[in-house]
C-alpha positions as CSV (number, residue, x, y, z in Angstrom):
1,M,-6.0,-20.0,-117.9
2,E,-8.2,-19.0,-115.1
3,S,-11.9,-20.1,-115.4
4,S,-14.9,-17.8,-115.3
5,P,-16.6,-17.4,-111.9
6,L,-19.0,-20.2,-111.1
7,S,-20.1,-18.5,-107.8
8,Y,-21.3,-14.9,-107.3
9,L,-19.6,-12.6,-104.8
10,S,-21.1,-9.2,-104.2
11,P,-18.9,-6.3,-105.4
12,K,-19.0,-5.3,-101.7
13,A,-17.2,-8.5,-100.7
14,G,-13.6,-9.5,-101.1
15,V,-11.4,-12.5,-100.3
16,R,-8.3,-12.2,-98.1
17,N,-6.5,-14.1,-95.4
18,S,-8.7,-15.0,-92.4
19,P,-7.9,-15.3,-88.7
20,I,-10.5,-18.1,-88.6
21,H,-9.1,-20.3,-91.4
22,G,-7.2,-19.9,-94.6
23,R,-8.9,-17.4,-96.8
24,G,-12.2,-15.8,-95.9
25,L,-14.8,-13.5,-97.4
26,F,-14.8,-9.9,-96.0
27,A,-17.1,-6.9,-96.3
28,I,-15.4,-4.2,-98.4
29,G,-18.7,-2.3,-98.4
30,E,-21.6,-2.2,-95.9
31,F,-24.4,-4.7,-96.2
32,R,-28.0,-4.2,-95.2
33,P,-30.0,-7.0,-93.6
34,G,-31.4,-9.3,-96.3
35,E,-28.9,-8.1,-99.0
36,I,-27.3,-10.8,-101.1
37,V,-23.7,-11.4,-100.2
38,C,-22.9,-14.4,-102.3
39,I,-24.4,-17.3,-104.3
40,K,-22.7,-20.7,-104.5
41,G,-22.2,-22.0,-107.9
42,G,-20.6,-25.0,-109.6
43,H,-21.5,-28.4,-110.9
44,I,-24.1,-30.7,-109.3
45,F,-22.7,-34.1,-108.3
46,D,-23.5,-37.0,-106.0
47,R,-21.7,-38.3,-102.9
48,A,-19.8,-40.9,-104.9
49,A,-18.4,-38.1,-107.2
50,L,-17.6,-36.1,-104.0
51,G,-15.5,-39.0,-102.7
52,E,-13.5,-38.8,-105.9
53,I,-13.2,-35.0,-106.0
54,A,-12.6,-34.2,-102.3
55,P,-9.1,-35.7,-101.9
56,A,-7.7,-33.3,-104.6
57,L,-9.8,-30.2,-103.8
58,G,-10.5,-30.3,-100.1
59,P,-13.8,-28.8,-98.9
60,A,-15.1,-26.7,-101.8
61,E,-18.7,-27.9,-102.1
62,I,-22.0,-27.2,-100.3
63,Q,-24.5,-29.9,-99.8
64,I,-27.9,-29.2,-101.4
65,A,-29.8,-32.5,-100.9
66,D,-29.2,-35.8,-99.1
67,D,-27.0,-37.1,-101.9
68,L,-26.3,-34.0,-104.0
69,F,-23.7,-31.3,-103.8
70,I,-22.7,-28.2,-105.7
71,G,-19.1,-27.2,-106.3
72,P,-16.1,-27.4,-108.6
73,R,-15.2,-30.7,-110.4
74,H,-11.5,-30.1,-110.8
75,A,-8.7,-27.9,-109.4
76,G,-8.9,-25.3,-112.2
77,E,-12.4,-24.5,-111.0
78,R,-11.9,-24.5,-107.3
79,D,-11.4,-20.7,-106.7
80,A,-14.0,-19.8,-109.2
81,A,-16.6,-21.9,-107.4
82,M,-15.7,-20.9,-103.8
83,I,-17.7,-18.4,-101.7
84,F,-15.0,-18.4,-99.0
85,S,-17.5,-18.3,-96.1
86,N,-15.8,-19.6,-93.0
87,H,-17.9,-21.0,-90.1
88,S,-18.9,-18.9,-87.1
89,C,-21.1,-19.7,-84.2
90,D,-22.2,-16.1,-84.4
91,P,-22.6,-15.6,-88.1
92,N,-23.5,-12.5,-90.0
93,I,-24.8,-14.2,-93.2
94,G,-27.3,-17.0,-93.6
95,V,-28.6,-19.3,-96.4
96,Q,-31.9,-18.7,-98.1
97,G,-33.0,-21.7,-100.1
98,Q,-30.0,-23.7,-101.1
99,I,-27.2,-21.5,-102.5
100,V,-28.1,-17.9,-101.8
101,F,-26.4,-16.2,-98.8
102,V,-27.8,-13.0,-97.4
103,A,-26.8,-10.5,-94.6
104,L,-28.5,-11.4,-91.3
105,R,-27.9,-7.9,-89.9
106,Q,-26.1,-4.7,-90.8
107,I,-22.5,-5.6,-91.7
108,A,-19.7,-3.0,-91.4
109,I,-16.7,-2.7,-93.7
110,G,-14.0,-5.0,-92.6
111,E,-16.1,-7.7,-91.0
112,E,-15.5,-11.3,-92.1
113,L,-18.6,-12.7,-93.7
114,T,-19.4,-16.1,-92.1
115,H,-22.2,-18.5,-91.8
116,D,-22.9,-21.3,-89.3
117,W,-22.2,-24.5,-91.1
118,A,-25.0,-26.1,-89.0
119,T,-27.4,-24.5,-91.5
120,T,-25.9,-26.2,-94.5
121,D,-24.1,-29.4,-93.5
122,D,-25.3,-32.9,-92.8
123,D,-22.1,-34.9,-92.7
124,D,-19.9,-36.9,-90.3
125,Y,-17.1,-34.5,-89.6
126,S,-16.0,-32.9,-86.3
127,M,-13.6,-30.1,-85.9
128,T,-12.3,-27.5,-83.4
129,C,-14.0,-24.2,-84.0
130,R,-11.8,-21.2,-84.3
131,C,-14.5,-18.5,-84.8
132,G,-13.7,-16.7,-81.5
133,A,-17.3,-15.7,-80.9
134,P,-18.4,-15.4,-77.2
135,C,-21.0,-18.1,-78.0
136,C,-18.5,-20.4,-79.7
137,R,-19.5,-24.1,-79.4
138,G,-15.8,-25.1,-79.3
139,V,-16.3,-28.1,-81.6
140,I,-18.5,-28.1,-84.7
141,T,-19.8,-31.2,-86.4
142,G,-21.7,-32.0,-89.5
143,Q,-24.6,-33.0,-87.3
144,D,-25.1,-29.7,-85.5
145,W,-28.3,-29.1,-87.4
146,R,-29.9,-31.6,-85.1
147,N,-29.4,-29.4,-82.1
148,K,-32.8,-28.0,-81.0
149,D,-31.3,-24.7,-79.7
150,L,-29.7,-24.1,-83.1
151,Q,-32.9,-25.1,-84.9
152,R,-34.7,-22.4,-82.9
153,K,-31.9,-19.8,-83.4
154,Y,-31.8,-20.3,-87.2
155,R,-35.5,-20.9,-87.9
156,G,-36.0,-20.1,-91.6
157,M,-32.3,-20.0,-92.3
158,F,-31.5,-23.7,-93.0
159,S,-30.8,-25.1,-96.4
160,W,-34.0,-26.4,-97.9
161,Y,-33.0,-30.1,-97.6
162,L,-32.2,-29.6,-93.8
163,Q,-35.4,-27.7,-93.2
164,R,-37.3,-30.6,-94.6
165,K,-35.6,-33.0,-92.2
166,I,-36.2,-30.7,-89.2
167,S,-39.9,-30.3,-90.1
168,A,-40.2,-34.1,-90.3
169,Q,-39.0,-34.6,-86.7
């Protein structure tokens, strides 16, 4: 039995195979700047629980505080909790608060809906970026939020917990 949606995806967004990675979120209707595209849902858990969950589920959570995450707790909830927003160094959606993602600009039908993970992640990963944007950083890390250029670029578009860290610097 499939579980009920834990995350909200706009009726103007749909999931399909992505040239960036796996499945992605795509505009099936036009979005205006500031319009809600998706809202991340799930259960709240700490880093220790994430360590137990992640091997079975892979990346399915979003960090919401230093030691807190939101996402699925078991495989049967994974798809229901996903927002399918792949990373891009030239994103068209951004986070507002903790879990609400809005259009950063006018988005046309067919565009993949992506956010820069620098605005939501504080972790120790490093991976090759496949976004294909002219401004692609080549490698993205869970510490990109510390980059002063990105802090200027995304002013007001960082997760609450990251914005607090940036403001404290």
